[in-house]
N, C-alpha and C positions, 0 to 999 in steps of 0.2 A: 565430550562440548556443552552435550543437551543439559548433563546435571549441573552443569556452570553455572548455563543462564535460568534454569529453576531453582536454583539455590541465591543467587544474584535477586531476583525478583522475589523469592519467598524472605528475603533479608529486608529489603527494600519495605515489603508493605507490613510486616510485624512491627516495625518503627512506629508505623500510623498509628497501629492498634495499640497505642500502649493504654495500659488501665488507667493509669493518672488523668488524663486528658479529659474525657468524659466524667470522671468522678466530681471534676471539680464544677458542673453544672448541676447536680445532685443534690438534693435537700440536704442539709445539715446533718441532722437527725440520721441519716440513711446512709452516711458518706461512707462508713467504714463496711457495711454491707456491698455496695454496689461495690467497693475497689475490690473487696475480697470475690464477689463474684465474676466481675470482670477478669480479675488474673486466673480466677480457675478455671474460666473458658477460656482464654488464651492457653493454658495448657492442656487442655481438653482438648483443642484443634490441632495443637503442638502434633498430638502422638501419630494422627493420620501419616503424615510425611514423613516422620520417625518409620515407621513402619514399612512405607513405600519406598523410601529411598534403595534399601539393600535389593528389592524386587527389580528396580530400575535399573540399578548397576551391573544387576546379573543379564538383565534383556540385551541391557547397550553396549556390553563385553568391558 
């Protein structure tokens, strides 16, 4: 049950962190670099929950 709640919260917050929205506000010359940086940062942040999920699943049961 706890994992389901965490997954729902995580899934809802990831959509709001889409790289395309803040990229539209960047300067046109740097738009590609900004999109690349935001996308790469998103994948990097996603690594932590992927590593933690099995640990939480084992501890919860």
